[in-house]
N, C-alpha and C positions, 0 to 999 in steps of 0.2 A: 126510337124515337115517331115510337105512338104506332109502329110496323112490328106485323108477322110475319117470317120469312121460314118456306121452305130452305131447307139445307140437305148436301148431296155429299158424299166422303171426297169427290174429286174435285170439288169447288174449296175455295176459300171460304171460311170461316167467321164472320163480321165480328169485328172489334169493338169495345165503347169505346176505347180512343177515337176512331175512326168520326162520333157523334159528333167530336169539335169541326172537322169538315163539314157535318150536314148540317151545323148547327149553324155555321160561318154565312154557307149557302144561302141558305133560308132569309137571316139578316136582310144580306143584301137582296137577294130577289124581291122581299119584301117590298123593299124604298124603288121598286124599278117601275114601270108601268106591267098593265096585267098584257098578258101575255107573252111572258118572255121563251125563249128558247134556248134548253138545258143540253149542253152536250156531257153524258159522264162515259169518262174513259177510261177501260180496264173495273167494267160493272160490273165482274163477276157473279154473285146472286143477284142483283140487281141493288141494292139494298141504298146508296144514296138515290139513286133513283128515284127508287118507291117512297122514298123518306119525304121528298120533294114534292113528289109530285101529290104525297098527301096531303102535304103542309102547305105551298101555293098550288091551289086546283085551278090557275088562269096557267100554270105554264106546260110548254109543252118538250118533252123532251126523246133525247136518241141518247142509248147504251148501248156502247160497241167492246167485244171483249174476243178473244182469240179463239178459245176452243168452243167444241163442239157443247160439252158438259154445260160451261160457264151458259152460251147463250141459250143452250132452253132449260136452263134452272132460272136463268132471267125472265125469261117467257111466260114460263108456269108462275112465277109469282107476282108477273104485273095480273096474267090472268086471276089469278088467287085474288086479287087485291083490285078487282074490276076497274083498271086504268090501264086496261090495253088499247083502248083509243087514245091515246095521252103520250104511252109511252113505245116508242120503237123501238127494237133490238135489232143491233147489225152485229155480223161474224165479219173478223180482219184486224188485221194488223193495225193499231191504233187508226188513225186519219184516214189510211187506206180502205176500212171499210166504208165509211161515207162519202169516197168519190165520186157516187152516181144518185147523191140524194139532192145536191144542190143547195151546199149549207154552206157555200164557201161567204165569207161574210156577213154570217147571218146570228150566230148562235152571240148573245147574252152572256151566257157562262158558261164554262169548262169544267166541272170537276173531275178528281181523280185519284185515286187510293193506288197509286201503283207501286209495282214491287221494289223496295229499298234497303236489301240487303246482302252485301256483298257475297262473289258468290267464295270467297274464302270464307267466311263467316260460315255461310251454309253447311261449309263441308268439316267445321268444326266446332265452337262453342252451340251453335243456333242449329247445329244437324239435325235434335228432335224435330223441329218442324216440318219435317216432312216426314214424317214418320206414316201420318193423316191427311195433308194436305198436298197438292201438287206444286214440284216446283216452281216452276211458272210464276206462282202468287209472290211468292219473294225474291226469288235472285233477280237485282238490281246492278249486274253485271259485277266487271272488278271492284269498282269502286263505290257500287251499291246506287248509283246517280245513270243508269247510263238510260231509263225510261224516259227520268227527267228530262237525261237533254233533247231528248227527241217531244218530249212535250210541249216542252215552251219554246222547242223554234217552230214547230210544226203546228200549235195551237193560235198563231200571232196569220195564217191564212181564216180559220175558219170564225175567228171574232169577229165583233162589231167595232168600232173604233170605239172607247171610253169600256166594252167590255170586260168582264174578270174574266180570269184562270186562278182557280185554287187548288193544292195539291197538298197531300199530305207528303212529309219525310221522315225519314229518321233519327231518333235524337242525335242530335252531334254533325247535324248536316246544314244546317241555317248557313255556313260559311259557304258551303259549292253553292247551294242554289240562287247566294243572292250574287257570285261567280258567275252564274249563268244568268241569272236576270240581267246583267248588266253587262255580258256581252251578246246579249242576244238584241240590245240596243230600239227593244220595239214598245217595251211598257214600262209605266211611270214605276216612281222605288218598288220595291218588295217591301211586307209590311209581313208580320205573322202571330199568328192567334197562338196563346199557350195555355197549357193544359193546368190541371189546377193544382198541379206544384212550378207553376209558372216555365214550364221548359218550351220553349216554340216547336211545334210539332205539325204548323199548318202555315203554309204561304200565299199570299193574298196577291195577286199581280193583277193591274186595270193596263189594258190594252194603250197604248198613248193616244191622244184625243182633246174631249173638252172635256174630260172628268177629275174627278178631285182624287183625294185620298181615299184608304182605307178608313170604315166607321172608328170615329172612335173606340168604340166599344171591343173592339175587333181585334185593333192595333198592338202591337208588342212592341 
């Protein structure tokens, strides 16, 4: 997505499939007023935040991850791309990292590529993923949706009315995502962006307010 990233051995390597999330976010942001505030949760190397910063120059971004390695790399990439004045990096456990930044109710959009592989799969058929990348980048708990549960619940306090929450999920997890969204009772109906094979891989949620549904070009 037009950005060149430095990588590190203990940080998730961005996958091409995540471009679906990035492009979906950019499409929505281009239709909003200039100066959107965006949070990239579980930012890793900073790939989503930096791609958005490159494509939407008026956007102001906050990127969060848990470990020293990820946040150091994200800062380095922001500096390499000369967007450090618009991209703030924070370290901590999800939204707890932003508790002192006064961002409650301020975000136009939250994007997230969370871990979504179940612990059992990581210890079995997907164990090869851990040979060169950290467990925390993949392990989504017993059912692969532990971070999604927290994200959907806690994002509500940081989004503006009509603000967007977009996140990636694993193949076949769309029913679980729809159930989590309905349980939250804070968003309009979930829609999905699909990959080239027609498989839903990105959820698009809008916080209840005065908004409409997802753009028809994104909804699946």
